[in-house]
C-alpha positions as CSV (number, residue, x, y, z in Angstrom):
1,M,-25.7,-25.0,-7.9
2,T,-22.5,-26.0,-6.7
3,S,-19.0,-25.1,-8.9
4,Q,-16.0,-27.6,-9.8
5,P,-12.7,-26.5,-8.9
6,M,-10.5,-24.9,-11.2
7,H,-6.9,-23.8,-12.3
8,V,-6.6,-20.9,-11.5
9,V,-3.0,-19.2,-13.2
10,V,-2.5,-15.6,-9.8
11,I,0.9,-13.7,-11.9
12,G,2.7,-12.0,-9.9
13,A,3.7,-13.3,-6.0
14,G,3.2,-9.8,-4.0
15,L,1.0,-9.3,-1.5
16,G,-2.3,-9.3,-3.9
17,G,-1.0,-12.0,-5.8
18,L,0.0,-14.1,-2.4
19,S,-3.5,-12.7,-0.8
20,S,-5.5,-14.4,-3.7
21,A,-3.4,-17.8,-3.6
22,A,-4.3,-18.3,-0.1
23,Y,-8.4,-17.6,0.1
24,L,-7.9,-19.3,-3.6
25,S,-6.5,-22.8,-2.0
26,R,-8.7,-22.7,1.2
27,S,-11.7,-23.0,-1.9
28,G,-10.1,-26.3,-3.6
29,H,-8.8,-25.2,-6.4
30,N,-5.3,-26.0,-8.9
31,V,-3.1,-22.5,-7.9
32,T,-0.5,-22.3,-9.8
33,L,1.5,-18.7,-8.9
34,L,3.9,-17.0,-11.4
35,E,6.7,-14.9,-10.0
36,R,9.2,-13.3,-12.6
37,D,11.0,-12.1,-9.7
38,D,13.6,-14.7,-7.5
39,I,11.8,-14.1,-4.6
40,P,8.1,-13.4,-3.7
41,G,6.9,-10.0,-2.5
42,G,6.5,-7.7,-5.7
43,R,6.4,-4.5,-4.5
44,A,7.1,-5.7,-0.8
45,G,10.6,-6.3,-1.3
46,V,14.4,-7.4,-0.3
47,I,17.9,-6.3,-0.4
48,A,20.4,-8.6,1.0
49,S,23.6,-6.9,1.0
50,H,26.3,-6.8,3.8
51,G,25.1,-7.9,6.2
52,F,22.0,-5.7,5.9
53,R,18.7,-6.6,5.0
54,L,16.5,-3.4,3.6
55,D,13.1,-3.2,2.3
56,N,12.7,-1.3,-0.5
57,G,9.5,-1.3,-0.5
58,P,5.8,-1.0,1.9
59,T,7.7,0.7,5.3
60,V,4.4,1.2,7.6
61,L,2.4,-2.6,8.1
62,T,-1.5,-1.4,9.9
63,M,-4.2,-3.9,10.7
64,P,-2.1,-7.2,11.5
65,G,-5.8,-8.6,11.8
66,L,-6.1,-8.6,7.3
67,L,-2.6,-10.2,6.9
68,E,-3.1,-12.7,10.1
69,D,-7.0,-13.9,8.2
70,A,-4.6,-14.8,4.5
71,F,-2.6,-17.1,6.5
72,V,-6.1,-18.4,8.3
73,A,-7.5,-19.1,4.8
74,A,-4.5,-20.4,3.8
75,G,-4.9,-23.1,7.0
76,A,-1.9,-21.6,8.3
77,N,-1.4,-20.1,11.4
78,M,0.8,-17.1,11.4
79,A,2.7,-16.7,14.4
80,D,4.5,-20.0,12.3
81,Y,5.3,-18.2,9.4
82,V,6.1,-14.4,10.8
83,K,6.3,-12.9,13.5
84,V,4.8,-9.0,13.9
85,K,5.4,-6.3,17.1
86,K,4.1,-4.0,17.8
87,V,6.0,-0.5,17.0
88,D,5.4,2.3,19.9
89,P,6.8,4.9,19.3
90,M,4.7,4.4,16.4
91,Y,5.8,7.6,15.2
92,R,8.5,11.1,16.3
93,A,7.3,13.8,14.4
94,V,9.6,16.8,14.3
95,Y,8.4,19.9,13.2
96,E,9.6,23.9,11.8
97,D,9.5,25.2,15.0
98,G,11.8,21.8,16.5
99,S,9.4,20.4,18.9
100,E,8.5,16.8,18.6
101,L,5.8,14.2,19.5
102,L,5.6,10.8,20.1
103,V,2.9,8.9,18.7
104,R,2.1,5.8,21.3
105,H,-0.3,2.9,20.3
106,G,-3.1,2.9,22.5
107,R,-6.0,6.0,23.4
108,E,-4.7,6.8,27.2
109,A,-1.0,6.9,26.6
110,M,-1.3,9.0,23.1
111,A,-3.6,11.4,25.3
112,E,-1.6,11.2,28.1
113,E,1.1,12.6,25.4
114,I,-0.7,15.0,23.7
115,A,-1.3,17.0,27.0
116,K,2.6,17.4,27.6
117,F,3.3,18.0,24.0
118,S,0.2,20.6,23.8
119,N,-2.9,20.8,26.6
120,K,-5.1,18.6,28.3
121,V,-8.1,20.1,26.0
122,E,-6.6,18.7,23.0
123,A,-6.3,16.0,24.3
124,A,-9.7,15.3,25.2
125,S,-10.2,15.8,21.9
126,F,-7.9,13.3,20.9
127,I,-10.0,10.6,22.9
128,K,-13.0,12.5,20.5
129,F,-11.5,12.5,17.2
130,C,-10.6,7.9,18.5
131,A,-13.9,7.1,18.6
132,W,-15.0,9.2,14.9
133,L,-12.6,7.1,14.0
134,E,-13.5,4.3,14.8
135,G,-17.7,4.9,13.9
136,L,-15.5,5.5,10.4
137,Y,-14.4,2.5,10.2
138,K,-17.0,0.4,11.0
139,A,-19.5,1.8,9.2
140,E,-16.5,1.9,5.7
141,M,-15.7,-1.5,6.5
142,S,-17.7,-4.2,5.4
143,S,-20.0,-2.5,3.2
144,F,-17.5,-0.2,1.3
145,I,-14.0,-1.5,2.2
146,D,-14.6,-5.1,2.8
147,T,-16.9,-5.5,-0.1
148,N,-16.9,-6.2,-4.9
149,F,-18.8,-3.7,-7.1
150,D,-20.7,-4.7,-10.2
151,S,-22.4,-0.4,-10.7
152,V,-22.7,3.1,-8.9
153,L,-26.7,1.5,-7.7
154,D,-24.6,-0.8,-5.4
155,L,-23.6,1.9,-3.1
156,A,-27.0,2.8,-2.1
157,R,-27.7,-1.3,-1.4
158,P,-25.7,-0.5,2.4
159,W,-28.2,2.3,2.5
160,R,-27.8,2.7,6.9
161,D,-24.1,2.9,6.4
162,G,-23.7,5.0,4.0
163,L,-26.3,7.4,6.0
164,R,-24.3,7.3,8.9
165,L,-21.0,8.1,7.3
166,V,-23.5,11.6,6.3
167,Q,-24.3,11.8,9.6
168,M,-20.5,11.6,10.3
169,G,-19.4,14.5,8.1
170,A,-17.6,11.8,6.2
171,F,-18.0,14.1,2.6
172,R,-16.8,17.3,4.3
173,K,-12.6,18.3,3.6
174,L,-10.3,16.0,5.6
175,N,-8.7,19.3,6.5
176,K,-11.8,20.7,7.7
177,K,-12.9,18.2,9.7
178,V,-9.5,17.5,11.5
179,G,-9.5,21.1,12.6
180,G,-13.2,20.8,14.1
181,F,-10.8,18.6,16.5
182,F,-7.6,19.8,17.1
183,K,-6.9,23.7,17.2
184,D,-2.7,23.0,17.2
185,D,-1.6,22.9,13.6
186,R,0.8,20.3,14.4
187,L,-1.6,17.5,15.4
188,Q,-3.9,18.4,12.2
189,R,-0.9,17.2,10.0
190,I,-0.2,14.3,12.2
191,F,-4.1,13.1,12.2
192,S,-3.6,14.0,8.1
193,F,-1.0,13.8,6.3
194,Q,-1.9,9.7,6.1
195,S,-4.0,11.3,3.1
196,M,-0.7,11.1,1.7
197,Y,-1.4,7.4,1.1
198,A,-4.1,7.7,-0.8
199,G,-2.8,10.0,-3.0
200,L,-4.2,13.5,-2.0
201,A,-3.9,16.8,0.6
202,P,-6.4,17.5,3.0
203,Y,-7.6,20.4,1.9
204,E,-8.4,17.7,-1.6
205,A,-9.0,14.8,0.2
206,L,-13.0,14.1,1.8
207,S,-13.1,13.1,5.6
208,L,-14.1,9.3,4.0
209,Y,-10.4,9.0,3.8
210,A,-9.7,9.8,7.6
211,V,-10.1,5.7,7.9
212,I,-6.6,5.9,7.2
213,T,-5.8,7.7,10.7
214,Y,-7.7,5.0,11.9
215,M,-6.1,1.8,10.5
216,D,-2.0,4.0,11.3
217,S,-3.1,6.2,14.7
218,V,-5.7,3.7,16.3
219,E,-5.0,0.3,15.3
220,G,-1.5,1.0,15.5
221,V,1.3,0.3,14.0
222,Y,3.6,-2.7,14.0
223,F,7.1,-4.1,12.3
224,P,7.2,-7.8,11.1
225,E,11.0,-9.9,13.3
226,G,12.7,-10.0,9.5
227,G,12.0,-6.9,8.1
228,M,8.1,-5.6,6.2
229,H,9.4,-8.4,3.4
230,A,9.4,-11.2,5.5
231,M,4.7,-10.7,5.3
232,A,5.4,-11.8,1.9
233,T,8.1,-15.2,2.7
234,G,6.4,-15.7,5.5
235,L,3.0,-16.2,3.0
236,A,4.7,-17.7,0.3
237,R,5.4,-20.7,2.0
238,A,1.6,-20.7,4.0
239,V,0.5,-20.9,0.8
240,E,3.1,-23.5,-0.9
241,A,2.7,-26.0,2.4
242,A,-1.6,-25.0,1.5
243,G,-0.7,-26.5,-2.3
244,V,-0.4,-23.6,-4.8
245,K,2.4,-24.4,-7.2
246,I,4.9,-21.3,-7.3
247,R,7.0,-20.8,-10.1
248,Y,10.0,-18.1,-9.7
249,G,11.6,-16.2,-12.4
250,A,8.5,-17.3,-14.4
251,T,8.0,-14.0,-16.7
252,V,4.4,-14.1,-18.4
253,S,4.1,-11.4,-21.7
254,R,0.4,-12.8,-22.3
255,V,-3.0,-13.5,-21.3
256,L,-4.4,-16.4,-23.7
257,R,-8.1,-15.9,-25.0
258,S,-10.5,-18.8,-26.7
259,T,-10.8,-17.1,-29.4
260,G,-7.0,-15.6,-29.7
261,S,-7.5,-12.0,-28.5
262,R,-11.4,-12.5,-28.2
263,G,-13.3,-14.4,-25.9
264,Y,-13.0,-16.1,-22.6
265,V,-9.7,-16.5,-20.6
266,T,-8.0,-19.9,-21.9
267,G,-3.6,-20.2,-20.1
268,V,-0.9,-17.8,-20.3
269,E,2.4,-17.6,-22.2
270,L,5.3,-17.5,-20.7
271,A,8.2,-14.6,-22.1
272,G,10.1,-18.0,-23.4
273,G,6.9,-19.5,-25.4
274,E,6.0,-21.8,-23.0
275,R,1.7,-22.0,-22.4
276,I,-0.2,-22.8,-19.6
277,A,-3.6,-23.3,-19.5
278,C,-6.3,-22.8,-17.2
279,D,-9.4,-22.3,-16.9
280,A,-9.4,-18.4,-14.8
281,V,-6.0,-15.4,-14.4
282,V,-5.1,-13.1,-11.4
283,C,-3.4,-10.7,-12.5
284,N,-1.4,-8.7,-9.6
285,P,0.7,-6.2,-11.7
286,D,-0.3,-2.8,-12.1
287,L,-3.8,-2.6,-13.2
288,P,-2.6,0.1,-16.7
289,V,0.2,-1.6,-17.5
290,A,-1.0,-4.9,-17.2
291,Y,-3.6,-4.8,-19.7
292,R,-1.4,-2.6,-22.2
293,T,1.2,-5.5,-22.1
294,L,-0.7,-8.5,-21.2
295,L,-4.0,-8.1,-23.1
296,G,-2.7,-6.9,-26.7
297,G,-6.3,-5.2,-28.2
298,V,-8.1,-4.3,-24.7
299,D,-8.0,-0.6,-23.6
300,A,-7.6,-0.6,-20.1
301,P,-10.3,1.3,-18.3
302,R,-10.9,5.0,-18.7
303,T,-9.8,6.2,-15.1
304,A,-6.4,3.7,-15.6
305,R,-6.1,5.8,-18.7
306,N,-7.3,9.0,-18.2
307,G,-7.0,9.7,-13.8
308,K,-5.4,11.7,-11.6
309,Y,-2.3,9.4,-10.8
310,S,-1.3,9.9,-6.9
311,P,2.4,12.1,-6.5
312,S,5.3,9.6,-6.5
313,C,8.1,9.6,-4.5
314,L,12.3,9.3,-4.2
315,L,13.8,6.2,-2.0
316,W,16.9,6.2,-0.5
317,V,17.6,2.6,1.3
318,A,21.1,2.1,2.6
319,G,22.9,0.5,4.7
320,V,25.1,3.1,7.2
321,K,28.0,3.0,9.4
322,G,27.2,4.1,13.0
323,V,23.6,4.7,14.8
324,P,21.3,6.9,15.1
325,A,20.8,9.1,18.5
326,S,19.1,8.1,21.2
327,N,15.8,9.9,21.1
328,A,15.2,8.8,17.4
329,A,12.2,5.7,16.6
330,H,11.6,2.7,14.4
331,H,9.4,5.8,11.7
332,N,10.7,9.2,12.1
333,I,8.1,12.5,10.2
334,H,10.4,15.2,9.9
335,F,8.1,18.1,8.5
336,G,8.7,20.2,6.3
337,A,7.5,24.4,6.4
338,D,4.5,25.7,4.7
339,W,2.0,22.9,5.0
340,N,-0.4,23.4,2.1
341,G,2.1,25.4,0.0
342,S,3.9,21.5,-0.2
343,F,1.0,20.2,-1.3
344,K,0.2,22.1,-4.2
345,A,3.3,22.2,-5.4
346,L,3.7,18.7,-5.5
347,I,0.0,17.3,-6.5
348,E,-0.8,20.8,-8.4
349,D,2.2,23.0,-9.5
350,G,3.4,19.0,-10.7
351,V,7.0,20.1,-8.8
352,R,9.0,19.6,-5.7
353,M,7.7,20.7,-2.6
354,P,9.9,24.3,-1.6
355,D,10.3,22.8,2.0
356,P,10.2,18.9,1.4
357,S,7.9,16.1,4.4
358,I,10.6,13.0,5.1
359,L,9.9,10.4,6.7
360,V,12.9,8.4,8.5
361,T,12.8,4.8,8.9
362,L,15.2,2.7,10.5
363,H,14.1,-0.5,10.3
364,S,17.4,-1.9,12.5
365,I,16.9,0.2,15.4
366,D,14.6,-2.7,17.3
367,T,14.9,-5.5,15.2
368,P,18.1,-7.4,15.9
369,G,20.0,-8.8,12.0
370,L,18.9,-6.1,9.9
371,A,22.0,-4.5,10.2
372,P,25.5,-5.9,11.0
373,E,26.4,-3.7,15.4
374,G,27.5,-0.6,15.0
375,H,25.3,0.1,11.2
376,T,22.0,0.6,10.3
377,A,18.8,0.3,7.8
378,L,18.4,3.2,6.8
379,Y,15.0,3.9,4.7
380,V,14.3,7.5,3.3
381,L,11.1,9.0,1.4
382,E,10.4,12.4,0.0
383,P,7.4,12.5,-1.6
384,T,8.1,14.1,-5.5
385,P,5.5,14.5,-8.4
386,N,4.6,11.4,-10.8
387,L,6.1,11.0,-14.0
388,D,3.1,13.9,-15.0
389,G,4.6,16.3,-13.2
390,K,7.7,18.8,-14.3
391,I,10.6,17.2,-13.0
392,D,13.5,16.3,-15.4
393,W,14.9,13.1,-13.2
394,S,17.2,12.4,-16.3
395,R,19.1,15.6,-15.3
396,E,17.9,16.8,-11.7
397,R,17.8,13.2,-9.6
398,D,21.8,13.6,-9.1
399,R,20.6,16.6,-7.0
400,I,18.1,16.1,-5.8
401,V,19.2,13.1,-4.0
402,G,22.5,15.3,-3.0
403,D,19.5,17.6,-1.6
404,V,18.2,14.4,0.2
405,R,20.8,12.9,2.0
406,E,22.8,16.1,3.5
407,R,19.5,16.7,4.9
408,V,19.4,13.3,6.3
409,G,22.6,14.5,7.8
410,K,22.0,17.2,9.4
411,L,18.9,15.6,11.0
412,G,21.4,14.0,13.3
413,Y,21.6,10.5,10.8
414,P,24.6,8.4,10.3
415,T,25.0,8.1,6.1
416,E,27.9,7.3,5.5
417,V,26.8,4.3,3.4
418,V,27.9,0.6,3.4
419,V,25.7,-0.6,0.2
420,E,22.3,1.6,-1.0
421,R,19.8,1.6,-3.5
422,I,17.8,4.4,-5.1
423,Y,14.5,4.5,-6.9
424,D,13.1,8.0,-8.5
425,P,9.7,8.2,-10.5
426,L,11.2,7.1,-13.3
427,D,12.3,3.5,-11.8
428,W,9.0,3.3,-10.9
429,E,7.8,3.2,-14.2
430,R,10.7,0.7,-15.1
431,L,9.4,-1.1,-11.9
432,G,6.3,-1.6,-14.3
433,M,4.1,0.9,-11.9
434,E,2.0,3.2,-14.4
435,R,3.0,6.9,-13.9
436,G,5.9,6.1,-12.8
437,T,4.3,5.6,-8.8
438,P,4.2,3.0,-6.7
439,F,0.6,4.5,-4.8
440,A,-0.9,3.7,-8.6
441,L,-5.1,6.2,-8.4
442,A,-5.0,8.7,-6.4
443,H,-8.2,8.1,-4.0
444,T,-10.5,10.8,-5.8
445,F,-14.1,10.0,-4.2
446,L,-14.9,9.7,-8.7
447,Q,-11.7,7.0,-8.3
448,T,-13.4,4.6,-5.3
449,G,-15.2,2.1,-4.9
450,P,-17.6,1.5,-7.7
451,F,-15.6,4.5,-9.7
452,R,-12.4,2.6,-9.9
453,P,-10.9,0.0,-12.2
454,N,-13.0,-2.8,-11.3
455,N,-11.2,-6.5,-10.7
456,K,-12.6,-7.8,-13.2
457,D,-13.5,-7.4,-16.9
458,K,-17.0,-7.9,-18.5
459,R,-14.5,-8.3,-22.1
460,V,-12.4,-10.9,-20.4
461,P,-14.4,-13.6,-19.0
462,G,-12.0,-14.3,-16.6
463,L,-9.4,-12.6,-16.1
464,F,-9.9,-10.9,-12.4
465,F,-7.3,-8.5,-10.8
466,V,-5.9,-8.0,-6.7
467,G,-3.7,-4.7,-6.0
468,S,-3.6,-1.2,-5.1
469,S,-5.3,-0.2,-8.7
470,T,-7.7,-2.2,-8.4
471,V,-10.2,-2.1,-5.2
472,P,-10.1,-1.5,-2.7
473,G,-6.6,0.7,-3.3
474,V,-3.9,1.3,-2.0
475,G,-1.5,0.5,0.9
476,V,-0.6,-3.5,2.7
477,P,-4.8,-3.5,4.0
478,M,-6.2,-2.4,1.4
479,V,-4.6,-5.0,-1.1
480,L,-4.4,-7.8,1.0
481,V,-8.5,-7.7,0.9
482,S,-8.1,-7.0,-3.1
483,G,-7.1,-10.7,-2.6
484,K,-9.9,-11.7,-0.5
485,L,-12.2,-9.6,-3.3
486,A,-10.5,-11.2,-6.2
487,A,-11.4,-15.0,-4.6
488,R,-15.3,-14.0,-3.9
489,R,-15.7,-13.0,-7.9
490,I,-13.3,-16.5,-9.4
491,A,-15.8,-18.5,-6.3
492,D,-19.3,-16.7,-8.9
493,Y,-17.2,-17.8,-12.2
494,A,-16.9,-21.3,-11.1
495,V,-20.5,-21.0,-10.5
496,E,-20.9,-19.0,-13.8
497,R,-18.4,-22.4,-15.6
498,T,-20.1,-25.3,-14.1
499,G,-23.6,-23.5,-15.5
500,R,-22.5,-23.3,-19.4
């Protein structure tokens, strides 16, 4: 049965919303994208002030091919809208003993680096590790990531890939699996810290989440010219060229339904009272917050209400006078002592890491135009408990921020502030993020795939979700995929409506 094009309203011009708009435009739907702010990007925002362009959202771009896919869906050539370049070294890892490891693009280049840093045996193990990661990615991507789930039984359908994952040890603990490749605990850290993106400690995460390490350490880290926010501005221009109508400064107050608070979606209402009729709605705001604020009378899925949420972070972005030392890289990870103890404090005890590991990103170090000459764009992130933790941010914020500033200065980075913004868990909550974390629900096994809040709700026909709180999950690559998955759902819904 051939479906008829529909009018689809997308709430939120974050990367998930923009991705869904791109794929919907390819299907011929009439798409209106409503964004409460004056710029696109959502969490991938920017602060433009005093000659600086400071990203205040995601700072690491992996799998740029998924971004390119969204441009292609909009009928565009990504290079015409945003140019993406390799970051090499991808990271400079600094350990408490003073040793430093440069994480390089390319398996052979990285193996050479490991041989110098540790030994040739560990270098050979890295090549084997990459092969294992690649197999893991191939088994997971098409069958378990780039797919919609309607029930737990859907896990059994790609049984060959599922069997392959079992054979590869994907359901063993991540720290044990990585430790089976590397004896040097410093290498274990750099190839397992990515579990934090999934909201888990390496000792509690399953090895199947090493797919994030594949995206990060094997496929590599990239950076858009103009900053991370350039992804959003470029994609917004591309979808507009494809016929998508974007309205900025348009805050949606509720989703309208055919019988008040029941029935199928009929439109949205804006904060000023304006109503826009439509056939389907794609919702990019954080899923549990969207249920609470836009769908009066419909409870969020149980996992969203009672599930385990990822740790949050303190983020300090600043334009500062001076330039970093010559050995600084684009991304710098400074590992604290007591690796497992830090995770226990953060995730289990809900307190600050006793010796925090921090990320210091210097976007302007190799990208002209992000900071005035002789100045630096500084991005500093320390993982912290979310608002389920024990830190009283109304009382302790200033002290913790002071600690972070002092440490960054002692590490040799310039800290004389020209302009700055600070985000703690209370700020993330104010910006619409459940439990004050920008990293959404943790990726425990029972909060992944068919167990994660679905991108459709049978109780609200015509409503679909994108973003990190639904499938497939957290991170720029996954959020871009979520837009494609929502568009597939709407294609099915269009057929259903045609048959009604």
